[in-house]
C-alpha positions as CSV (number, residue, x, y, z in Angstrom):
1,M,-6.8,45.6,-12.7
2,H,-7.8,45.2,-9.1
3,G,-7.0,41.5,-9.2
4,L,-3.4,42.0,-10.3
5,P,-1.9,42.1,-6.8
6,V,-3.6,38.8,-5.9
7,L,-2.5,37.3,-9.2
8,R,1.0,38.5,-8.6
9,D,1.1,36.8,-5.2
10,L,-0.3,33.6,-6.6
11,V,2.2,33.5,-9.4
12,I,5.1,34.0,-6.9
13,L,3.6,31.3,-4.7
14,L,3.4,28.8,-7.5
15,A,6.8,29.8,-8.9
16,V,8.3,28.9,-5.5
17,A,6.2,25.8,-5.0
18,I,7.4,24.1,-8.3
19,P,11.2,24.0,-7.4
20,V,10.4,23.2,-3.8
21,A,8.4,20.2,-4.7
22,A,11.1,19.0,-7.1
23,I,13.9,19.5,-4.5
24,A,11.8,17.7,-1.8
25,H,11.2,14.8,-4.1
26,R,14.9,14.6,-5.0
27,V,16.1,14.6,-1.4
28,R,13.2,12.3,-0.3
29,L,11.8,15.0,2.0
30,P,8.0,15.0,2.3
31,T,6.4,17.6,0.0
32,V,4.3,19.0,2.8
33,V,7.5,20.0,4.7
34,G,8.9,21.6,1.6
35,F,5.8,23.7,1.2
36,L,5.9,24.8,4.8
37,L,9.5,25.9,4.5
38,A,8.7,27.7,1.2
39,G,6.0,29.6,3.0
40,V,8.5,30.7,5.7
41,A,10.9,31.9,3.0
42,I,8.4,34.1,1.0
43,G,6.2,35.1,4.0
44,P,6.2,38.4,5.9
45,H,8.8,37.0,8.4
46,G,11.1,35.9,5.5
47,F,11.8,37.7,2.3
48,A,8.3,39.3,2.3
49,L,7.7,38.4,-1.4
50,V,3.9,38.2,-0.9
51,S,2.3,41.5,-0.4
52,R,-1.2,40.4,0.6
53,P,-1.1,37.3,2.8
54,E,-4.8,37.7,3.5
55,A,-5.6,37.0,-0.2
56,V,-3.5,33.9,-0.1
57,A,-5.3,32.8,3.1
58,E,-8.6,32.9,1.1
59,L,-7.1,30.6,-1.5
60,A,-5.7,28.4,1.2
61,E,-9.2,28.1,2.7
62,L,-10.4,26.8,-0.7
63,G,-7.4,24.4,-0.6
64,V,-8.6,23.1,2.8
65,M,-12.1,22.5,1.5
66,L,-10.8,20.5,-1.5
67,L,-8.3,18.6,0.7
68,L,-10.9,17.5,3.1
69,F,-13.4,16.8,0.4
70,T,-10.9,14.4,-1.2
71,V,-10.1,12.8,2.1
72,G,-13.8,12.2,2.6
73,L,-13.9,10.6,-0.9
74,E,-10.9,8.3,-0.1
75,L,-12.3,7.2,3.2
76,S,-14.6,4.2,3.1
77,L,-17.0,3.5,6.0
78,S,-17.2,-0.1,4.8
79,R,-13.4,-0.4,4.9
80,I,-13.4,1.0,8.5
81,V,-16.0,-1.7,9.5
82,Q,-13.8,-4.3,7.8
83,L,-10.6,-3.3,9.7
84,G,-12.8,-3.1,12.9
85,R,-10.9,-3.5,16.1
86,V,-7.6,-2.1,15.0
87,V,-9.2,1.1,13.7
88,L,-11.7,1.6,16.5
89,Q,-9.8,0.3,19.6
90,G,-6.4,1.3,18.4
91,G,-7.3,4.7,17.0
92,A,-9.6,5.7,19.9
93,L,-7.0,4.8,22.5
94,Q,-4.3,6.6,20.7
95,V,-6.3,9.8,20.1
96,G,-7.9,9.8,23.5
97,I,-4.8,9.1,25.7
98,T,-2.6,11.4,23.7
99,T,-5.1,14.3,24.0
100,L,-5.4,13.9,27.7
101,L,-1.7,13.7,28.3
102,I,-0.9,16.7,26.1
103,A,-3.8,18.6,27.7
104,S,-2.4,17.8,31.2
105,A,1.1,18.9,30.1
106,A,-0.2,22.1,28.6
107,S,-2.2,22.9,31.7
108,L,0.9,22.5,33.9
109,S,3.5,24.1,31.7
110,L,1.6,26.8,29.9
111,D,-0.9,27.6,32.6
112,V,-3.9,27.6,30.2
113,T,-7.6,27.0,30.8
114,W,-9.0,23.5,30.5
115,N,-10.8,24.2,27.2
116,R,-7.6,25.5,25.6
117,A,-5.6,22.6,27.0
118,L,-8.1,20.1,25.4
119,F,-7.8,21.9,22.1
120,Y,-4.0,21.8,22.2
121,G,-4.2,18.1,23.1
122,S,-6.5,17.3,20.1
123,L,-4.1,19.2,17.8
124,V,-1.1,17.1,18.8
125,A,-3.1,13.8,18.9
126,L,-3.4,13.8,15.1
127,S,-0.5,12.4,12.9
128,S,0.4,13.2,9.3
129,T,-1.3,10.8,6.9
130,A,0.3,12.4,3.9
131,I,3.9,12.2,5.2
132,V,3.7,8.7,6.8
133,L,2.0,7.0,3.9
134,K,4.5,8.7,1.5
135,V,7.5,7.5,3.5
136,Y,6.0,4.0,3.9
137,A,5.2,3.8,0.2
138,D,8.7,4.9,-0.8
139,R,10.1,2.2,1.5
140,L,7.7,-0.4,0.1
141,E,6.4,-1.2,3.7
142,L,2.7,-0.5,3.5
143,D,2.0,-4.2,3.6
144,T,4.2,-4.9,6.7
145,P,2.6,-5.5,10.1
146,S,3.5,-2.0,11.3
147,G,2.3,-0.6,8.0
148,R,-1.2,-2.1,8.4
149,V,-1.5,-0.9,12.0
150,V,-0.3,2.6,11.2
151,V,-2.7,2.9,8.3
152,S,-5.6,1.7,10.5
153,I,-4.8,4.3,13.3
154,L,-4.4,7.1,10.7
155,L,-7.7,6.1,9.2
156,F,-9.4,6.7,12.6
157,Q,-7.6,10.0,13.1
158,D,-8.9,11.2,9.7
159,L,-12.4,10.3,10.9
160,C,-11.8,12.4,14.1
161,V,-11.6,15.6,12.0
162,V,-15.5,15.8,12.0
163,P,-16.1,15.6,15.8
164,L,-13.0,17.8,16.5
165,M,-14.4,20.5,14.2
166,L,-17.7,20.2,15.9
167,L,-16.0,20.6,19.3
168,L,-14.2,23.9,18.3
169,P,-17.2,26.2,18.9
170,V,-18.2,24.2,21.9
171,L,-14.7,24.7,23.4
172,A,-14.9,28.4,22.5
173,Q,-18.2,28.7,24.3
174,A,-16.8,26.8,27.3
175,G,-14.2,29.5,27.7
176,S,-17.0,32.1,28.2
177,G,-18.7,29.9,30.8
178,S,-22.1,30.0,28.9
179,V,-23.7,26.6,29.5
180,E,-26.7,27.4,27.3
181,G,-24.3,28.5,24.6
182,I,-22.5,25.2,24.8
183,W,-25.6,23.1,24.5
184,S,-26.9,25.3,21.7
185,A,-23.6,24.9,19.7
186,V,-23.6,21.1,20.3
187,G,-27.2,20.7,19.2
188,K,-26.9,22.9,16.2
189,S,-23.7,21.1,15.0
190,L,-25.2,17.7,15.4
191,L,-28.4,18.7,13.7
192,V,-26.6,20.1,10.7
193,V,-24.3,17.1,10.3
194,A,-27.2,14.6,10.7
195,A,-29.3,16.5,8.1
196,L,-26.4,16.7,5.6
197,M,-25.7,12.9,6.0
198,V,-29.3,11.8,5.8
199,V,-30.3,14.0,2.9
200,G,-27.0,13.6,1.1
201,R,-27.1,9.8,1.2
202,R,-30.4,9.8,-0.7
203,A,-30.1,12.9,-2.9
204,I,-26.5,12.6,-4.2
205,P,-26.6,9.0,-5.6
206,W,-30.1,9.8,-7.1
207,I,-28.7,12.8,-8.9
208,L,-25.5,11.1,-10.1
209,D,-27.5,8.1,-11.4
210,R,-29.2,10.4,-13.8
211,V,-26.1,12.5,-14.6
212,V,-24.1,9.5,-15.8
213,L,-26.8,8.5,-18.2
214,L,-25.9,11.7,-20.2
215,K,-22.3,10.3,-20.6
216,N,-20.9,13.8,-20.2
217,R,-17.6,13.9,-18.2
218,E,-17.7,17.6,-17.7
219,L,-21.2,17.6,-16.3
220,F,-20.2,14.8,-13.8
221,T,-17.2,16.8,-12.6
222,L,-19.3,19.9,-12.2
223,C,-21.8,18.0,-10.1
224,I,-19.0,16.6,-7.8
225,A,-17.6,20.1,-7.3
226,F,-21.0,21.4,-6.6
227,F,-21.6,18.9,-3.9
228,G,-18.4,19.7,-2.2
229,L,-18.7,23.5,-2.4
230,G,-22.5,23.4,-1.7
231,A,-22.1,21.4,1.5
232,A,-19.3,23.7,2.6
233,F,-21.6,26.7,2.0
234,L,-24.4,25.1,4.0
235,T,-22.2,24.4,7.1
236,A,-20.7,27.9,7.0
237,S,-24.2,29.4,6.8
238,F,-25.0,27.7,10.2
239,G,-21.8,29.0,11.8
240,L,-19.7,25.8,11.2
241,S,-16.5,25.6,9.2
242,L,-16.4,25.4,5.4
243,A,-14.0,22.4,5.6
244,L,-16.5,20.3,7.7
245,G,-19.2,20.5,5.0
246,S,-16.9,19.5,2.2
247,F,-15.6,16.6,4.3
248,L,-19.1,15.3,4.9
249,A,-20.0,15.6,1.2
250,G,-16.9,13.6,0.3
251,L,-17.9,10.8,2.8
252,V,-21.4,10.6,1.3
253,V,-20.1,10.4,-2.3
254,S,-17.5,7.8,-1.3
255,E,-20.2,5.4,-0.3
256,S,-21.8,5.6,-3.7
257,E,-20.5,3.7,-6.8
258,Y,-19.1,6.9,-8.2
259,G,-16.6,7.6,-5.5
260,L,-13.6,6.3,-7.4
261,Q,-14.3,8.5,-10.5
262,A,-14.9,11.5,-8.2
263,V,-11.5,11.1,-6.6
264,S,-9.8,11.1,-10.0
265,D,-11.6,14.2,-11.1
266,I,-11.0,16.3,-7.9
267,R,-7.4,15.1,-7.1
268,P,-5.6,17.5,-9.5
269,F,-7.3,20.5,-8.0
270,R,-6.8,19.2,-4.5
271,D,-3.0,18.8,-4.9
272,T,-2.7,22.4,-6.2
273,F,-4.8,24.1,-3.6
274,S,-3.6,22.0,-0.7
275,G,0.0,23.1,-1.7
276,I,-1.2,26.7,-1.4
277,F,-2.6,25.9,2.0
278,F,0.6,24.6,3.4
279,I,2.6,27.4,2.0
280,S,0.2,29.9,3.6
281,V,0.7,28.1,6.9
282,G,4.4,28.5,6.6
283,M,4.0,32.2,5.9
284,L,2.4,32.5,9.3
285,L,5.6,31.1,11.0
286,D,7.5,33.9,12.8
287,T,11.2,33.1,12.4
288,G,12.0,35.7,15.0
289,F,10.0,33.8,17.6
290,V,11.7,30.5,16.6
291,F,15.2,31.9,17.0
292,S,14.4,33.8,20.2
293,S,12.7,30.7,21.7
294,L,14.7,27.9,20.1
295,G,15.1,26.0,23.3
296,L,11.3,26.2,24.0
297,V,10.5,25.0,20.5
298,V,12.9,22.1,20.5
299,G,11.9,21.1,24.0
300,N,8.2,21.2,23.1
301,A,8.8,19.1,20.0
302,V,10.8,16.5,22.0
303,V,8.0,16.2,24.6
304,I,5.4,15.7,21.8
305,L,7.6,13.0,20.1
306,L,8.2,11.1,23.4
307,I,4.5,11.2,24.5
308,K,3.2,10.2,21.0
309,I,5.8,7.4,20.7
310,G,5.0,6.0,24.1
311,V,1.2,6.2,23.7
312,A,1.1,4.7,20.2
313,S,3.5,1.9,21.1
314,G,1.5,1.0,24.2
315,V,-1.7,1.0,22.2
316,V,-0.3,-1.3,19.5
317,L,1.0,-3.6,22.2
318,S,-2.6,-3.7,23.7
319,L,-3.7,-5.0,20.2
320,R,-1.5,-8.1,20.8
321,R,1.2,-7.1,18.3
322,G,4.8,-7.8,18.9
323,F,7.2,-5.3,20.6
324,R,9.0,-4.6,17.4
325,T,5.8,-3.9,15.5
326,S,4.6,-1.7,18.4
327,L,7.7,0.4,18.7
328,T,8.0,0.9,14.9
329,S,4.3,2.0,14.7
330,G,4.8,4.4,17.6
331,M,7.8,6.1,16.0
332,S,5.9,6.3,12.7
333,L,3.0,8.2,14.4
334,A,5.1,10.6,16.5
335,Q,4.7,13.7,14.4
336,V,1.9,16.3,14.3
337,G,-0.4,16.0,11.3
338,E,-1.5,18.3,8.5
339,F,-5.1,18.1,9.7
340,S,-3.8,19.8,12.9
341,F,-2.9,22.9,10.9
342,I,-6.4,22.8,9.4
343,L,-8.0,22.6,12.8
344,A,-5.7,25.4,13.9
345,S,-6.7,27.6,11.0
346,V,-10.4,26.9,11.6
347,A,-10.0,27.6,15.4
348,A,-8.2,30.9,15.0
349,P,-11.4,33.0,14.7
350,F,-12.7,31.4,17.9
351,G,-9.8,32.8,20.0
352,L,-8.6,29.4,21.2
353,F,-5.0,30.3,20.9
354,G,-3.4,32.5,23.6
355,G,-0.3,34.6,23.3
356,N,2.5,33.0,21.4
357,D,0.9,29.5,21.6
358,Y,0.1,29.5,17.9
359,Q,3.7,30.2,17.0
360,L,4.9,27.6,19.4
361,F,2.5,25.0,17.9
362,V,3.5,25.7,14.3
363,S,7.2,25.7,15.0
364,S,7.1,22.5,17.0
365,A,4.8,20.8,14.5
366,V,7.0,21.6,11.5
367,L,10.0,20.2,13.4
368,T,8.3,16.9,14.2
369,M,7.2,16.6,10.5
370,M,10.8,17.2,9.3
371,L,12.1,14.4,11.6
372,T,9.5,11.9,10.5
373,P,11.5,10.2,7.6
374,F,14.5,9.8,9.9
375,L,12.4,8.4,12.7
376,I,10.8,5.8,10.4
377,A,14.2,4.9,9.0
378,A,15.6,4.4,12.5
379,A,12.5,2.5,13.8
380,G,13.4,-0.9,12.3
381,P,17.0,-1.2,13.6
382,L,16.1,0.4,16.9
383,S,13.1,-1.9,17.6
384,E,15.2,-4.9,16.5
385,R,17.9,-4.0,19.0
386,A,15.4,-3.3,21.8
387,S,13.7,-6.6,21.2
388,R,17.0,-8.5,21.6
389,L,17.9,-6.6,24.8
390,L,14.5,-7.2,26.3
391,G,14.5,-10.8,25.2
392,D,11.3,-10.3,23.3
393,H,10.7,-13.3,21.0
394,E,7.1,-12.6,20.1
395,I,4.2,-14.5,21.6
396,P,5.4,-18.1,22.4
397,L,3.9,-20.9,20.4
398,P,1.1,-22.9,22.1
399,P,2.5,-26.2,23.5
400,P,0.0,-28.5,21.8
401,E,0.8,-27.0,18.4
402,Q,4.5,-27.2,19.2
403,R,4.1,-30.9,19.7
404,A,2.4,-31.2,16.3
405,V,5.2,-29.2,14.6
406,A,7.8,-31.3,16.3
407,G,6.7,-34.3,14.3
408,L,7.0,-32.6,10.9
409,S,9.8,-33.3,8.5
410,D,10.3,-32.7,4.8
411,H,7.6,-30.1,5.2
412,A,6.9,-26.6,3.8
413,I,7.0,-23.5,5.9
414,I,4.7,-20.7,4.7
415,V,5.5,-17.2,6.1
416,G,2.4,-15.1,5.7
417,Y,-1.3,-16.0,5.5
418,G,-2.5,-13.4,3.1
419,L,-4.2,-14.2,-0.2
420,S,-1.3,-16.1,-1.6
421,G,-0.3,-17.8,1.6
422,S,-3.8,-19.0,2.4
423,H,-4.3,-20.4,-1.1
424,L,-1.0,-22.2,-1.0
425,A,-1.8,-23.7,2.4
426,R,-5.2,-24.9,1.1
427,V,-3.6,-26.6,-2.0
428,L,-0.9,-28.3,0.1
429,R,-3.6,-29.5,2.6
430,G,-5.7,-30.9,-0.3
431,A,-2.6,-32.6,-1.7
432,G,-1.8,-34.2,1.7
433,L,1.6,-32.5,1.9
434,P,3.0,-31.4,5.3
435,Y,3.2,-27.7,6.0
436,V,3.0,-25.1,8.7
437,V,2.1,-21.4,8.4
438,L,3.6,-18.5,10.4
439,E,1.6,-15.2,10.7
440,Q,2.0,-12.1,12.8
441,N,-1.6,-10.9,12.4
442,G,-3.7,-12.3,15.2
443,Q,-7.0,-12.0,13.2
444,L,-5.5,-13.9,10.3
445,V,-4.2,-16.6,12.7
446,R,-7.7,-17.1,14.1
447,R,-9.2,-17.2,10.6
448,G,-6.6,-19.7,9.5
449,R,-7.4,-22.0,12.5
450,E,-11.1,-21.7,11.7
451,E,-10.3,-22.8,8.1
452,G,-8.4,-25.8,9.4
453,A,-4.9,-24.6,8.6
454,R,-1.9,-25.6,10.6
455,I,-1.0,-22.0,11.5
456,L,1.0,-20.4,14.3
457,F,1.5,-16.9,15.6
458,G,5.0,-15.7,15.1
459,D,7.5,-13.7,13.0
460,G,8.7,-16.0,10.2
461,T,11.8,-13.9,9.6
462,R,13.2,-14.5,13.1
463,Q,15.7,-17.3,13.7
464,E,14.0,-18.4,17.0
465,V,10.6,-18.8,15.4
466,L,11.9,-20.6,12.3
467,E,13.8,-23.0,14.5
468,Q,10.6,-23.8,16.5
469,V,8.8,-24.9,13.3
470,G,11.6,-27.2,12.3
471,I,13.3,-25.3,9.5
472,A,16.3,-27.7,9.7
473,R,14.0,-30.5,8.6
474,A,12.0,-28.4,6.0
475,R,12.2,-29.0,2.3
476,V,10.6,-25.6,1.2
477,V,10.3,-22.2,2.8
478,V,7.9,-19.8,1.1
479,F,7.8,-16.1,2.0
480,A,4.5,-14.5,1.0
481,I,4.5,-11.3,3.0
482,S,5.1,-8.4,0.5
483,A,7.4,-6.6,2.8
484,P,10.9,-6.1,1.2
485,T,12.9,-5.5,4.4
486,E,11.4,-8.5,6.1
487,E,11.6,-10.6,2.9
488,R,15.3,-10.0,2.7
489,R,16.0,-10.7,6.3
490,G,13.8,-13.8,6.2
491,V,15.6,-15.2,3.2
492,A,19.0,-14.7,4.7
493,V,18.0,-16.3,8.0
494,A,16.3,-19.3,6.3
495,R,19.3,-19.9,4.0
496,R,21.7,-19.8,6.9
497,L,19.6,-22.2,9.0
498,N,19.0,-24.7,6.2
499,P,21.4,-24.4,3.2
500,L,19.6,-27.3,1.4
501,A,16.0,-26.0,1.6
502,S,14.4,-24.4,-1.4
503,V,13.5,-20.8,-0.5
504,L,10.7,-19.3,-2.6
505,V,9.7,-15.6,-2.4
506,R,6.5,-14.1,-3.8
507,T,7.1,-10.4,-4.1
508,R,5.3,-7.4,-5.7
509,Y,8.4,-5.5,-6.2
510,V,10.6,-5.9,-9.3
511,R,13.6,-4.1,-7.6
512,A,13.8,-6.8,-5.0
513,I,14.6,-9.7,-7.3
514,D,18.4,-9.3,-7.5
515,D,18.8,-8.7,-3.7
516,L,16.7,-11.8,-2.9
517,M,18.6,-14.1,-5.2
518,R,21.9,-12.8,-3.8
519,L,20.7,-13.5,-0.3
520,G,19.9,-17.1,-1.1
521,A,16.4,-17.3,-2.6
522,S,16.0,-20.3,-4.9
523,E,13.1,-18.8,-6.8
524,V,11.5,-15.3,-6.9
525,V,8.0,-15.0,-8.2
526,V,6.9,-11.5,-9.2
527,E,3.1,-11.3,-9.3
528,E,3.0,-8.8,-12.1
529,F,5.5,-10.7,-14.3
530,E,3.7,-14.0,-13.7
531,A,0.5,-12.4,-15.0
532,T,2.4,-11.2,-18.0
533,L,3.8,-14.7,-18.7
534,E,0.4,-16.2,-18.5
535,L,-1.0,-13.7,-21.0
536,F,2.1,-14.4,-23.2
537,A,1.4,-18.1,-23.2
538,R,-2.3,-17.6,-24.0
539,V,-1.4,-15.2,-26.9
540,L,1.1,-17.8,-28.3
541,E,-1.6,-20.4,-28.2
542,F,-3.8,-18.2,-30.4
543,Y,-0.9,-18.0,-32.9
544,E,-0.8,-21.8,-32.8
545,I,2.8,-22.1,-31.5
546,P,3.6,-25.6,-30.3
547,T,2.6,-26.1,-26.6
548,N,6.0,-27.6,-25.6
549,T,7.7,-24.6,-27.3
550,I,5.5,-22.2,-25.3
551,H,6.4,-24.1,-22.1
552,R,10.1,-24.0,-22.9
553,E,10.1,-20.2,-23.6
554,I,8.2,-19.4,-20.4
555,E,10.7,-21.5,-18.3
556,A,13.6,-19.7,-20.1
557,V,12.2,-16.3,-19.0
558,R,11.8,-17.5,-15.5
559,S,15.3,-19.1,-15.4
560,E,16.7,-15.6,-16.2
561,H,14.8,-14.2,-13.2
562,Y,12.5,-12.2,-15.6
563,R,15.5,-10.3,-17.0
564,M,13.9,-10.1,-20.4
565,L,10.8,-8.4,-18.9
566,R,13.0,-6.0,-16.8
567,E,15.3,-4.8,-19.5
568,D,14.6,-2.4,-22.3
569,S,16.2,-4.6,-25.0
570,L,14.3,-7.9,-25.3
571,A,16.2,-11.1,-25.9
572,A,15.2,-12.9,-29.1
573,L,12.8,-15.8,-28.6
574,K,13.4,-19.1,-30.4
575,L,9.7,-19.4,-31.5
576,D,9.1,-20.5,-35.1
577,A,6.8,-18.3,-37.0
578,L,4.2,-20.9,-38.2
579,R,1.5,-20.2,-40.7
580,H,-2.2,-20.8,-40.0
581,L,-2.8,-24.6,-40.6
582,G,-6.5,-24.8,-40.0
583,I,-6.1,-26.5,-36.6
584,H,-9.2,-27.2,-34.6
585,A,-10.0,-28.6,-31.1
586,A,-9.0,-32.2,-32.0
587,L,-5.5,-31.2,-33.2
588,D,-2.3,-30.3,-31.4
589,L,0.8,-28.6,-32.7
590,L,4.2,-29.7,-31.2
591,E,7.8,-28.9,-31.8
592,V,10.2,-31.9,-32.0
593,E,12.8,-31.3,-29.2
594,E,16.4,-32.3,-29.4
595,G,16.9,-35.7,-27.8
596,A,13.2,-36.7,-28.2
597,P,12.4,-40.4,-29.1
598,A,11.0,-39.2,-32.4
599,V,14.3,-37.7,-33.7
600,G,15.6,-39.8,-36.6
601,E,12.4,-41.9,-36.7
602,S,9.6,-41.9,-39.3
603,P,5.8,-42.0,-38.7
604,A,5.9,-45.7,-39.7
605,S,8.7,-46.7,-37.5
606,L,7.2,-44.9,-34.5
607,N,3.9,-46.7,-35.1
608,L,2.3,-43.8,-33.3
609,R,-1.3,-44.6,-34.0
610,K,-1.1,-48.0,-32.5
611,T,1.0,-47.0,-29.4
612,T,-0.7,-43.7,-28.5
613,G,-3.9,-43.4,-30.6
614,A,-2.7,-40.2,-32.2
615,M,-1.9,-39.8,-35.9
616,V,0.5,-37.4,-37.7
617,I,-1.3,-35.5,-40.4
618,A,1.3,-32.9,-41.2
619,V,4.9,-31.8,-40.5
620,V,6.2,-28.2,-41.0
621,R,9.9,-27.9,-41.7
622,S,11.6,-24.6,-42.7
623,G,8.3,-23.0,-43.4
624,K,7.2,-25.8,-45.7
625,A,4.2,-28.1,-44.8
626,H,4.2,-31.8,-45.7
627,Y,0.6,-33.2,-46.0
628,P,1.0,-36.1,-45.0
629,P,4.7,-36.8,-44.7
630,D,6.2,-39.4,-47.1
631,P,6.8,-42.9,-45.7
632,G,10.5,-42.3,-45.7
633,F,10.2,-39.0,-43.9
634,T,12.3,-38.8,-40.7
635,F,11.7,-36.3,-37.9
636,F,14.4,-33.7,-37.1
637,A,14.7,-31.5,-34.0
638,G,12.8,-28.3,-34.6
639,D,10.1,-29.8,-36.9
640,A,6.5,-28.7,-36.1
641,V,4.2,-31.8,-36.0
642,V,0.5,-31.7,-36.3
643,L,-1.3,-34.5,-34.4
644,V,-4.9,-35.5,-34.5
645,G,-6.7,-37.5,-31.9
646,D,-8.7,-37.2,-28.6
647,R,-7.2,-35.5,-25.6
648,G,-5.7,-38.6,-24.1
649,A,-4.1,-39.7,-27.4
650,L,-2.7,-36.2,-27.9
651,E,-1.1,-36.2,-24.5
652,K,0.5,-39.6,-25.0
653,G,1.6,-38.6,-28.5
654,A,3.2,-35.4,-27.3
655,E,5.6,-37.4,-25.1
656,V,7.2,-38.9,-28.1
657,F,8.3,-35.5,-29.4
658,R,9.5,-34.2,-26.0
659,A,13.0,-34.7,-24.7
660,S,13.3,-36.2,-21.2
661,G,15.8,-36.1,-18.3
662,P,19.3,-34.7,-19.2
663,E,18.4,-34.4,-22.9
664,R,15.5,-32.1,-22.0
665,E,17.6,-29.9,-19.7
666,A,20.3,-29.6,-22.4
667,S,17.7,-28.7,-25.0
668,E,16.2,-26.0,-22.8
669,L,19.7,-24.7,-22.0
670,R,20.5,-24.4,-25.7
671,A,17.1,-22.8,-26.4
672,G,17.7,-20.2,-23.6
673,T,21.1,-19.2,-25.0
């Protein structure tokens, strides 16, 4: 019965968390912010519904361990190496400069020691991975230039958790002035981390290799949990934090081939206990302090936002990104992150907070988090307006390439040099067709030039840039950038500048189809639907449906902008249900189209074998097969014809049964209706 009070508190906590998460999702508020506010409501400074906050704090510490273990699992050192300069240079500059500026401001305004000032600076330097990625994902902007930069810098910040945790005891020792203690803390921390990484990289994959041979899912999950908790216990035994050990264990497991499965096994526990953690943080917020020091809290939050926006924007500019991308990235990274609360909770026993500094930090951090969705929403229009006022038109095109573009006409403009854009450019180059590529990522531009592509640095959704690459003379404009906001703007601009050009958009997002067509897109290609259509065509081939019928039905689906695949009620297809006819590799099955040369003719009058080399061996009409057709048999539209011959003969013979020109278009229109 001794556990009943703790169980009661946990039930209350979860009972509040469920509606809070639902409301936060409904109003598009980050769930983390909802949990923090829920903690304020049920905590000792709110309605005091939880009688033992210290018991909840113990559960919250377990939540921190699982949260950092999962973060370690989701981090990939190989991915960090791949992103390279953006992660290392951008992340290091953002964290370093922000830490120093905040530390300087804290020293001057709060009159704290240098070690505390550095600690406060490191807390503010981190941004919220959970909130930013959630907002970007909801806005479908993770693949935009600002989205890629923001993800890279957040990735570096997540990596900083380890060294920052190692610094906490060092900063605490620095406050006491013990040089020997500082060096002892540093040496012990580095030794423990190195031992865990070296031993773990060898032992964990070796153990998991043998566990998976048993094909027992529960045993695998138990091993993963053991690694996380065991590493946390080891680091705590040496005076370091529990969270540090679990994070290192996650990093080691992520580099093995079992990282993906480990994430899926641990994530449900992580989400539950991390929710408990953020609620417990909210319970520590003193509402009395907030109301009595509202001006100080708001002022502190404003200073944090301004410093972080300025630093992050300047750092992104140093990476040779455009002003619009830089300001958008800066406004996205302006808040204080969830890992800052973790660092604060770990640092509390070391005495690194003084007076009401903890309450000031929590209050200001929660305020910056709540403002994040609004800042990101305002970033695009604000950066666009600022770009116009400053006359920023991205980096000018190099003069030699401008001269090369000036001679282009009837060409294709490809916006984006990702996977689809680079493949399209390669095909056009191989076919000898004129084209030019526009790309905002400097690394992709360099790669494209090394591959021999005609590629320029510039924002292909901007009027000035499109005019420089001759959009008025272009035949086709292709947007392959997977960024809904930029796609829509680019389509509208391209259609206004050249009403006669064909504007094609490759998108990942079904919801964007109608908007893009309304703005002037000629065709919208949805990756997922195109894969479905390809599978559909292959399946119909196995059912021996005529090849021209398959082509007709696929084009009918495309002509309706995939409406059949987007709606719950499927439109009826015009395919004939044909029985198995024993067709082999040398045979082809075709449907006679309305207006085809064969309509009204017989096999004899067509003299098909002499003119094409193919021979009709059967005709299926109204479910009845004619083997072979009578000499007086005449072909009707809708008949299924079985041809025999080699591949060349079959291709020539197929043309006889296909409509051409206006007749074909009329046939397809009738089939579609």
